[in-house]
N, C-alpha and C positions, 0 to 999 in steps of 0.2 A: 504493500500500500504506500509506503514511504517512497519507494522507487518510482511508483506511478506519479506521485505528487511532484517529485524532483524532476522527472522527465517533462511533465506538463509545464512546470515553471521554466525549464530551459527552452522548451519549444515556443513559449510565448514571448521570449526575449526579443526576437526581431520585430514582432508586431508592436510591442511596447515601445521600442526604440523609435520606430517609424512614426508612431502616433505622437510621441513626445517631440521629435524633431519637426514634424509638420504642424505642431500645435493643434492636434485634433483632440477635442475634449473627450475624456474617458472617465466618467464617474466623478467629475469635479464638483458636481452639485450634490453628491451623496454624502451623508455623514452618519456618525454613530450617535445613538441615544439610548437611554434606558426604556423609552416608550416609543411605540410606533405613532407617528404623527397622524392625526385624523385629517380627513379632507376638509378644506375650508368650507364652512357651512354655507349652503346655497339656499336661497329662498325658493320655496316650491311654487311651481306654476299652477295656473287655474284650469288647465286642460282636463278633459274627462278621462284620458287614458295616457299611458306612458309605457311604450314597449310591451304592449299586451297585458298591462297590469291595471287594475281598478281598485278603488277603495270602497269598503262597506262602512257607511256612516251611520251612527245611531239614529233611529227614527225621531227621537224626541228633540233633535236639533234641526230647526227649519232653516230654509235659505234666508227668510226675512230676519231671523234672529242673528244669523251669521253676518249679514250686511250691517246691521245696527251695532253689533258688538265690535266689528272692525272700525266703524266710525268712532265708537267710544275710545278705542285704543289709539287711533290716529289723533284724536283730540288730546289724549294724555301725553302723546309724544311731542305735541306742539308747544307744551308748556316750557317756558324758558327757565332753566334752573342754574344756580350758581355751580361752577365746576367743583367737583369733589376730588381732592388730592390726598396723597399719602407719601411719606418719605420712607424709602428703603435703604438699607446699608448695602453697599456694593464693594467687594474686595477685588482689586485688579492687580495681577502680578505678572511679571515677565522675567525670563531667565534664559540665557544662552548657556547650554550645558556642555558645549565643546565636543559634541559627537560621542558622548559617553552614555551608555545605557545604565539606568539606575540599578543599584544593588538593593537587596531586601532590607538592609540595615540603614539605608539612607533616611535621615531624619528631616521631614518636611514641617514639623510642628513649629519650629522657630520662624519659618517663613509664613505659614498659613494661619497660625493661631493669633487672634487679636483679643483685646480685653473683653469685647462682646462679639459674639458670632455675627457674621454678615448674612444677609438674605440671599445674595447672589455672589458667586465666585467666578471671576473671569481670569483664566490662567493661560498665558501664552509662552511657548518654548521655541527656541531656535537651536538648530544643530542637534536634534535628538538622535540623528544618525550621522556618521562621518560623511562629508560632502565629497565622496569619491565618484569616479565615473559609473561604477556599478549602481550606486544609489540614485545618482542624478538621471541616468539614462534607462536604468532597468526598472523592474517591478518594485512597488513600494514595500519597504521593510516595516511591517506594522508591529513587530515585537516590542521595541522600546516604548512605543505609544501605549500599548496595552499595560506595560509595567508602570508607566507614569500614572495612568488612570487608576490602577489598583492601589498604588501608594496614596494618591490623593483621596480616594474613596475611604481608605482606612483612617486617614487623619480626620476628614470631615465627619465621618459617621462612627467615630471611636466610641461614643457613649450611647449608641443606639443598637438595638437588638433586632430590628425588623429585617426581614429578608429583602435582598436587593433584586429588583426586576431584571430579567434577562436582557442583555444588550441585543440590539438588532440593527442591521444595516438599513438605512432609510433611503428609499428612492426619491428622486427629485420631483416626481410628477404629482405628489400629494394625492394619489388616488385612494378613495375609500374602497376597501375590499368588498364591501357590501353595496356598492353603488348600483348594481343591476337591480336590486330590489328596492331602490329608493322611490318613495311615493311623493309625487310632486304635482298634485292635480286637484286639491280640494281647498275650498275657503276655510274649512274647519281646520285643516292641517296648517294653513297659513296663519290662522289664529294662534296655533301652537307655536309657530315660529316667532310671532310677535312676543308671546309670553317668554319664550326662551331668550329673546334679545333683551327684554326688560331686566332679566336676571344677569345678563352679561356673559352667557355661556355659548360656546360654539362646539359642543360635543355632539357628534352625529349619531352616537349609539345609545345614549340614555339621557333622560332628563335628570338634572340635579336639583334637589330641593333646598339644599343649604347654600347660603350666600358665602362669598369668600371671607367675609368678616367672621362668620361662625366657624369656618374651617381653620382660620388662623388662631382664633380663640381656643379651639380644641387642641391645636398643635402646641400652643403655649403651655397648656396644662397636662400635656402628655408625658408620662414617665418622669424622667429626671429633669424635664424642661429643655433638653437638648433637641434641636431640630434634626430631622432626617433630610439628607440632601440627595438629589438624584441628578444624573447627567442629562442636561437638556440637549446638548449637541457637542460633538467634537469632530475635528477634521485635521488630517495630515496632508502636507504637500512636501515630499522629500524630507527635509529636516525641520520644516516649520510645523508647529502643532498648536492648535488652539482648542480649548475646551471651556464650556460654560456649565456651571452647576447652580442649581436653584433649590430653595427649600421645597420639600415634597408637596406641601400644601399650596405653594405658588404655581406649581407646574400646570394645573388646569387653566390658569389664567394666561398662559403663553400661547400665542398663535403665530402663524405666518413665519415659521422657522425656515430660513434659507441660508445657503452657503455659497460663496463665490471665491474662486482662487485666481490669482494673477501671477504668472511666472515672469520674473525680471532677471533671471540668471543668464546663462550662456545664450548668445544671440538675442537677448532681450525677451526670451520666452520660457526657458526652462526653469524648473522650480528650485534650484539651489539658492536662489534669492527671489524675493517677491512677497506676496501677502495672502493671508486667509481672512476672509470677512464673514462674520455670522450676523445675520439680521433676524430680529424677532420683535414681536409686539407683546408687551406685558400690560394687561388691562387695556388701556387706550393710548399707551405711550410706546413709540417705536424706538428701539435701541439698535445700534450697530457697533460691533467690536471688531477692530482691524488689527491683526497681529502681523508684523512685518519684519523682514530681515533685508536691509538695504545694502547697497554696494559698499564694499570695504575699501580701505586704502587711506593713506595719510597725505597724498599729493593734493595740491590746491584744486586740481581738476576733479578730484574724487567727490568733493562736496557738490559740484554741479551734477555729477551722475546720481548722487543721492536725491537731489532736488527733482531730477527727471524721473526717478523711480516713484517718488511721491505723486507727481503729476500723472504718470501713467496708471498708477494704481487707482487714483480717483477717477480717471477717465474710463478705465476698462472694467472696473468692478460693476457688475450688474446682477440684480436679483430677479429671476424670471418667475412669473406666476401664470399657470395654465389658463386662468379665467378670472374675470372680475365679478365680484358679488354685488348685485344691485343694492343701493342704499347703504353701502359700506364704503369707508374711505379707501382710496386707491393705495395699495401697499407701496412702500418705498422701493424705487427702482435702482437708485444709486446710493452711495455712501452719504452724500450731503443732503439727501431727502429725509433723513431720519431726524427725530426730535433730539436724541442724545447720542453722541458718538464718542467712543473711546479708542484712541490709537496707541498701541503699545508695541514694544518689541526692541530688537537690537537695531536701532536706527543708524548706528555706525558713525555718527558725526563725531569728529575728533577735535582736538585743540589746534588753533591756527599754528601752522608750522613755522611761522616767522618769529615765534616767541622765544627769545633767548634765555629768559629767566624762568622757564617752565619748571625746570628741575629744582631750582632754589625755592620757588613757591610750593612745590610738592613737598620738599623737606620740612617746610614751615607749616604744612597743613593749612595753607591759606586758600581755602576752596573758593571764596568769593572773588578773589583776584584772578584765580584760574578760570572761573566761569566767564569772566569778561572776554576770554579768548575762545570760548566755546563756539564751534562752527554753527551749531543749530540756532543759537541765540543771535549770532551775527546775521545768518541768512534770514531768520524770522524778522528781525528788526528792519532789514532791507526790503522786506516784502516779497522775497523770492520763493518762500515756501511756508506752509502752514499759516497763512494770513488769516487772522481772526480766531486761531486756536489758542488755547490756554495751557500753561504748564505751571505746576506748583513750585514753590521756592525749594531749591536744592540745598540741603544742609548736610550732605553726606559726601564721603570721599569718592573719587572716580571709581567706576565699577569694572574697569578693564585697563590693563591686562595684568593678571596675577600669575604667579607661579602656582601650579596646581598643588593643593594641600599646603598652601603657605599664605601668609599675610603680607608677603613682599611682592612688589611690582616687578615685572620682568626687567624693566629699564634700570632697576637698582642693582641687578646682578649680572646682566648680560654684557659680554665684552664685544659681541658682534654688532656692528652698526645696523645690519639688516634686521636683526631681531630686537633692537632696542625700541620697542613700540612705546610711544608716548602715552601715559595714562590718560583716559578720557571717560566722559559720561556717555558711553555708547547706548546704555539701556535706559529707555525713557518711556514715560506715560503722559500723553496729552489728551485733551478733551475739547469738545465743542457742543454747545447747546445750552438752553436755559434750564434751570432746575437741577443743575449738577453742582455740588459743593464739595470740594476736596477737604477731607478732615486730617489726612496725614500723607506724607510722601517720604518714604524711607527705603533703606536697603537692608537685605539680610546679610549674614556673615558666613554662609556655608562655603567651605573650601573645595567643594566638589569639582568645580571647573575653573577656567581662567577668567570667568565673569562672576560678579556677585549678583544675586537676585535682587530685584527691586519690586516694591509693591506700594500701592496707594489705596486709601480707603475713602469712598465717596458716600455722600448722602444724595440719593437720587429721588426727585419728586416725580411721582407717576399719577396720571389722571385715572380716576376710577369711574366706572359707568354710573351716570345719574340714574337712580332707581327710586323715584318718589312713591311708588306703589308696590305693594307685594302682589304675588299672583292672585291671592284671594280678593284684594282690593280692586285690581284691574278687572277681574272676572265679574265681580259684583256690580261695579259701575257700569260695565258694558251690558250686563243682564238687566239692570234696573231700567234702562231706556226702553226695553221691550216688554216689561212685566209690571208696569205701574198699575194696570187694571187688575192684576192677579191678586189673590189672597196671599197673606204672609206665608201660609203653609205651603202653597204651590210654589211661591218664589224660592223658599228655602230648599224645597225638594229639587227644583231645577238647578239651583246653584250647586248643590251637592252632586247631582248627576254630571253637570258640566265639568267640575273640577276632577271628578273621577275619570271622565273621558280623557282630559288633558294629561293627567298624571299617570294614567295606565295605558302603556303602549298597546297591549293586546286588544283594547277596545276598537282600535283602528286596524282592522285586519286587511291584509293585502292578498288578493287572489289573482292567479295567472289565468288568462284566457286559454282555453284548450283549442 
């Protein structure tokens, strides 16, 4: 069996190489997650049939009542409400691990643990595999990525005992496996759609009766008070790896998960350099996380190459959606279309090479004086890159380049001029968008690679769905318009039957024509 797999891998090499050299997309929009994504919820049509299917509607609900109840819901939707927002804690970390695969004893707690746990963890890595010809041109080596995910899961869920859902590979077409049996042809089912929208859910398979606030309250009082985290999405492109983890009770509120990869390595297309971007909507706020590994080098012209990488990534990153949902906002198509954007990674910007006093400032730990020579800040002030983006105050030492398993920079020990890399803040986290507040910006002290990990903690404001009425209130108001002349006993009976119909899927049976 192993020989078979080995032969298959070897035989696929020419095809993989050709596809990479010709920049033919091959699964670039697929990603890993703890859950299968459900199809984006589509409003049902009012036709009488759909691929040989028809619905059996309870007799007690007349067409007149359906029309009047819809009018009641439309009136409720027209009410102008103040936006409802909530602040979530978001941990963002980046680390160039120097082509080394993690060992079981690697301690990530110093990097990931904060005084209070975050709601979202965004973790980006660079060089999780050596950037040799085999990895750049050949099939993806997913082994190191799986090890990183396992270590991260152990740290985030160290105090929880719940079983972890099985990982699955996610196709990019967002197709519902049960789409052939979808009913899309009844005003009554359209009413169900409206009620589902009022509660802010987009689950195609079942109605959820609890609001997100109730779920979060339950999570806060569960067990030891520690949250369970699940993998929302992860993606690898050669050595670049990005993963997003969320609290388990927040996952149902995430929709429109998409991934886009841009290669900026060899010939400007291969994946030894470039970006992975993950787009998602949480409640009613869109997020984009961009993990990058830009062009390296200390020459003056290399800063221009890095600027070009950023521009190309912004230009070529696109999130495709198979269809648009009526009455729903258009999902973001590009990075800058999102409400909140985080850009992280090994940006590789160095210190200006004309600085003769760099080593003296380094010996004195005068970081602020050194930062005046930081290429990224120079280019940003000149308006040549990241115009309008923000970065927090840097109060830590340069993160590159260290001797592995040491606290000494290479420049302090190397006698070779070629290897005397000037220390620099290569590893950075920037952001763009309103409602993002940086709470801290620091580095870790792991000696695992020649880079030090960096992380930032944000407070992110998200828009919650306005929900002035509960299911029962909407249903009762809609019913009241058509039952004013009925007795209270008949009215209560009809309300009870209607809520039973809406909350119990089997009442709407679907039958196939023979």
